[in-house]
C-alpha positions as CSV (number, residue, x, y, z in Angstrom):
1,X,-9.6,24.3,3.7
2,X,-9.2,20.9,1.9
3,X,-6.4,20.7,-0.7
4,X,-7.9,18.0,-3.0
5,X,-10.9,16.1,-1.5
6,X,-14.4,17.5,-1.1
7,X,-16.3,17.4,2.1
8,X,-18.5,14.7,0.6
9,X,-15.5,12.6,-0.2
10,X,-14.0,13.0,3.2
11,X,-17.3,12.0,4.8
12,X,-17.5,8.9,2.6
13,X,-14.0,7.9,3.6
14,X,-14.8,8.1,7.3
15,X,-18.2,6.5,6.9
16,X,-17.2,3.6,4.6
17,X,-13.5,3.2,5.6
18,X,-12.4,3.8,2.0
19,X,-12.6,6.3,-0.9
20,X,-12.4,5.4,-4.6
21,X,-11.7,6.6,-7.2
22,X,-9.5,9.6,-6.6
23,X,-7.8,11.0,-9.7
24,X,-4.3,12.2,-9.0
25,X,-2.7,12.3,-12.5
26,X,-3.7,11.9,-16.1
27,X,-3.7,8.6,-17.8
28,X,-0.8,9.9,-20.0
29,X,1.2,10.7,-16.8
30,X,0.4,7.3,-15.4
31,X,1.6,5.7,-18.6
32,X,4.9,7.5,-18.3
33,X,5.4,6.2,-14.8
34,X,4.5,2.7,-15.9
35,X,7.0,2.9,-18.7
36,X,9.7,4.1,-16.3
37,X,8.8,1.3,-13.9
38,X,8.9,-1.4,-16.5
39,X,12.3,0.0,-17.8
40,X,13.6,-0.4,-14.3
41,X,12.2,-4.0,-14.1
42,X,14.1,-4.8,-17.3
43,X,17.3,-3.2,-16.1
44,X,17.2,-4.7,-12.5
45,X,14.7,-7.7,-12.6
46,X,15.9,-8.9,-9.2
47,X,14.9,-5.6,-7.7
48,X,11.2,-6.4,-8.3
49,X,10.9,-10.0,-7.2
50,X,9.7,-11.5,-4.0
51,X,10.4,-9.4,-0.9
52,X,12.1,-6.8,-3.1
53,X,8.7,-5.5,-4.2
54,X,8.5,-4.1,-0.7
55,X,10.0,-0.7,-0.2
56,X,11.4,-0.4,-3.7
57,X,10.8,3.4,-3.3
58,X,14.0,3.4,-1.3
59,X,16.1,2.6,-4.3
60,X,14.1,3.5,-7.4
61,X,13.4,7.1,-8.2
62,X,10.2,6.4,-10.1
63,X,8.6,4.9,-7.0
64,X,10.1,7.6,-4.8
65,X,8.4,10.2,-6.9
66,X,5.1,8.5,-6.7
67,X,5.4,8.1,-2.9
68,X,6.0,11.8,-2.6
69,X,3.6,12.9,-5.4
70,X,2.1,16.3,-4.4
71,X,-1.5,15.4,-5.3
72,X,-1.4,12.1,-3.5
73,X,0.0,13.9,-0.4
74,X,-2.7,16.6,-0.8
75,X,-5.4,13.9,-0.6
76,X,-3.8,12.2,2.4
77,X,-3.3,15.5,4.1
78,X,-7.0,16.2,3.8
79,X,-7.6,13.1,5.9
80,X,-4.7,13.0,8.3
81,X,-3.4,16.5,8.6
82,X,-0.3,18.4,7.5
83,X,2.4,16.2,9.1
84,X,2.9,13.0,7.2
85,X,5.3,10.1,7.3
86,X,5.8,7.3,4.8
87,X,6.0,3.9,6.6
88,X,6.4,1.6,3.5
89,X,5.4,0.7,0.0
90,X,4.4,-2.4,-1.9
91,X,4.3,-3.2,-5.6
92,X,1.2,-5.4,-6.3
93,X,1.8,-6.7,-9.8
94,X,-0.4,-9.4,-11.2
95,X,0.6,-10.8,-14.6
96,X,-2.0,-11.8,-17.2
97,X,-3.6,-15.1,-16.1
98,X,-1.8,-15.0,-12.8
99,X,-3.8,-17.0,-10.2
100,X,-2.6,-14.8,-7.4
101,X,-5.3,-13.3,-5.2
102,X,-5.6,-11.4,-2.0
103,X,-7.9,-12.8,0.7
104,X,-10.2,-10.7,2.9
105,X,-7.9,-9.0,5.5
106,X,-7.2,-5.8,7.4
107,X,-3.8,-4.0,6.8
108,X,-3.3,-3.1,10.5
109,X,-3.5,-6.7,11.8
110,X,0.2,-7.5,11.7
111,X,1.8,-4.0,11.1
112,X,2.3,-3.2,14.8
113,X,1.3,0.4,14.3
114,X,-0.4,2.2,17.2
115,X,-2.8,3.9,16.9
116,X,-3.5,2.5,13.5
117,X,-6.4,5.0,13.2
118,X,-3.7,7.7,12.6
119,X,-2.7,6.1,9.3
120,X,-4.1,5.4,5.9
121,X,-3.1,3.3,2.8
122,X,-3.3,4.5,-0.9
123,X,-3.4,2.1,-3.8
124,X,-2.5,3.7,-7.1
125,X,-3.3,2.1,-10.5
126,X,-0.6,2.3,-13.2
127,X,-2.6,0.0,-15.5
128,X,-6.3,-0.6,-15.6
129,X,-7.6,-2.2,-12.5
130,X,-10.9,-3.8,-13.6
131,X,-13.2,-6.5,-12.5
132,X,-11.4,-8.8,-15.0
133,X,-7.9,-7.9,-13.9
134,X,-8.7,-8.2,-10.2
135,X,-9.4,-4.8,-8.8
136,X,-9.8,-4.4,-5.1
137,X,-13.1,-5.1,-3.3
138,X,-14.0,-3.3,0.0
139,X,-16.4,-4.1,2.8
140,X,-18.0,-0.8,3.6
141,X,-18.1,0.2,7.2
142,X,-16.1,-2.9,8.4
143,X,-13.4,-0.7,9.9
144,X,-15.9,0.3,12.6
145,X,-15.7,-3.2,14.3
146,X,-12.0,-3.0,15.1
147,X,-9.6,-5.9,14.5
148,X,-11.0,-9.2,13.4
149,X,-9.5,-12.7,13.9
150,X,-7.3,-13.8,10.9
151,X,-6.3,-17.3,9.9
152,X,-2.8,-17.7,8.5
153,X,-3.4,-20.0,5.5
154,X,-0.1,-19.7,3.6
155,X,-2.0,-20.6,0.5
156,X,0.4,-20.8,-2.5
157,X,-1.5,-18.3,-4.7
158,X,-2.4,-15.9,-1.9
159,X,0.0,-13.0,-2.3
160,X,-0.3,-11.8,1.3
161,X,2.7,-12.5,3.6
162,X,0.9,-15.1,5.8
163,X,-2.1,-15.7,3.4
164,X,-4.0,-14.1,6.3
165,X,-7.8,-14.4,5.9
166,X,-10.9,-13.2,7.6
167,X,-13.9,-15.4,7.3
168,X,-17.7,-14.6,7.3
169,X,-17.4,-11.5,5.2
170,X,-20.7,-10.3,3.7
171,X,-19.7,-10.7,0.0
172,X,-23.1,-9.4,-1.1
173,X,-22.4,-6.0,0.5
174,X,-18.8,-5.7,-0.9
175,X,-18.0,-2.9,-3.3
176,X,-15.7,-3.3,-6.3
177,X,-13.2,-0.4,-6.8
178,X,-12.1,-0.4,-10.4
179,X,-9.5,2.3,-11.3
180,X,-8.2,3.8,-14.4
181,X,-4.5,4.5,-14.7
182,X,-3.7,7.6,-12.6
183,X,-6.5,7.0,-10.1
184,X,-6.1,5.7,-6.6
185,X,-8.2,4.4,-3.7
186,X,-7.6,5.3,-0.1
187,X,-8.5,3.0,2.7
188,X,-8.5,2.8,6.5
189,X,-6.1,0.2,7.9
190,X,-9.0,-1.6,9.5
191,X,-11.3,-1.9,6.5
192,X,-11.7,-5.4,5.1
193,X,-10.6,-5.7,1.5
194,X,-9.6,-8.3,-1.0
195,X,-8.9,-8.9,-4.7
196,X,-9.2,-11.6,-7.3
197,X,-6.8,-13.1,-9.9
198,X,-6.0,-11.3,-13.1
199,X,-8.0,-12.8,-15.9
200,X,-7.2,-10.0,-18.4
201,X,-4.6,-9.8,-21.1
202,X,-2.7,-6.9,-19.5
203,X,-0.6,-6.7,-16.3
204,X,-2.4,-5.3,-13.3
205,X,0.1,-2.9,-11.8
206,X,-0.7,-1.4,-8.5
207,X,1.5,0.7,-6.2
208,X,0.5,0.9,-2.6
209,X,1.9,3.2,0.0
210,X,1.3,1.2,3.1
211,X,1.0,3.4,4.9
212,X,1.1,7.2,5.5
213,X,1.2,8.0,9.2
214,X,0.7,10.9,11.5
215,X,3.8,11.5,13.7
216,X,1.7,10.2,16.6
217,X,2.1,6.6,15.5
218,X,4.5,4.2,17.4
219,X,5.8,0.8,16.4
220,X,4.9,-1.9,19.0
221,X,6.5,-5.0,17.5
222,X,10.0,-4.0,16.5
223,X,11.8,-1.3,14.5
224,X,10.3,0.7,11.6
225,X,12.0,3.3,9.3
226,X,10.1,6.1,7.8
227,X,10.5,9.1,5.5
228,X,9.2,12.6,6.2
229,X,6.6,13.2,3.4
230,X,5.3,16.5,4.5
231,X,5.4,18.9,7.5
232,X,7.3,18.0,10.6
233,X,7.8,15.1,13.0
234,X,8.1,16.5,16.5
235,X,7.9,13.1,18.2
236,X,10.5,11.1,16.3
237,X,9.0,7.8,17.5
238,X,10.3,6.1,14.4
239,X,13.7,6.1,12.6
240,X,14.1,8.5,9.8
241,X,15.8,7.8,6.5
242,X,16.3,9.9,3.3
243,X,15.3,9.6,-0.3
244,X,17.3,8.1,-3.2
245,X,19.2,10.4,-5.5
246,X,19.9,7.7,-8.1
247,X,18.5,4.3,-9.0
248,X,19.9,1.3,-7.3
249,X,22.8,3.0,-5.5
250,X,24.5,0.4,-3.3
251,X,23.9,2.3,-0.1
252,X,20.2,2.6,-0.9
253,X,19.9,-1.1,-1.8
254,X,21.5,-2.0,1.5
255,X,19.1,0.3,3.4
256,X,16.1,-1.3,1.6
257,X,17.4,-4.7,2.6
258,X,17.8,-3.6,6.2
259,X,14.3,-2.0,6.2
260,X,12.8,-5.1,4.6
261,X,14.4,-7.5,7.1
262,X,13.1,-5.4,10.0
263,X,9.6,-5.2,8.4
264,X,9.6,-8.9,7.9
265,X,10.3,-9.3,11.6
266,X,7.2,-7.2,12.3
267,X,4.9,-8.8,9.8
268,X,5.8,-12.4,10.8
269,X,5.9,-11.7,14.5
270,X,4.7,-14.8,16.2
271,X,4.2,-16.7,12.9
272,X,4.9,-20.4,12.5
273,X,6.9,-19.8,9.2
274,X,7.9,-17.2,6.7
275,X,7.8,-16.7,3.0
276,X,9.9,-14.6,0.7
277,X,7.4,-11.7,0.6
């Protein structure tokens, strides 16, 4: 019996490679999370810059709570089953007028996760994600063709690690996925997706869990640390770590730095150069 998603929603996810929108909290609750996140930014600005936007759930309780939010996990459980691991998180924040964009790409291309079909990514809006502010666009059904070739562009305003880009995407068939605060999208790691710059007067704050995994997933390019989100992990293919008890505890910051260094090794495996994100 599904916990949150309907049969129609689950069918749409498997057919299209994504599902949007999925409401997991009220706008008031999302506003509270945003306020807590922005308070943390003000207190520890260095914790939210560059590569430190990766895996900040390991040292900030507000992001830890979102990562383990019961309704988010209910939706993911409906798609992946009762045993869930958290592989990593990313803060995608576009300031007003920020030229940063995300090119067409597939999450699984450089993540080293096998099988990537036993994983999914959620993208939660803490501020309005609109056409103006640069909401995500999805290419329906593109996950069915497997991994595509990506060019590493390293474009200055491309906020992906390598500026990785897939060409020859059918833009006319693409679907915009606007979200209200408290709504999320869920997408397959092979679906093509992208987003435009923020041309609005508000910040576009997105929090991605990239990704939730079944315990069947292995890492093929290095080491990866995970948290147990729900159920059990009988295989223990990946290294387990705990959750933060306080904000910015030195041992948690050190663990995040270790995790990010190892994750950078995975994402930039075989790359000509690296950037600080």
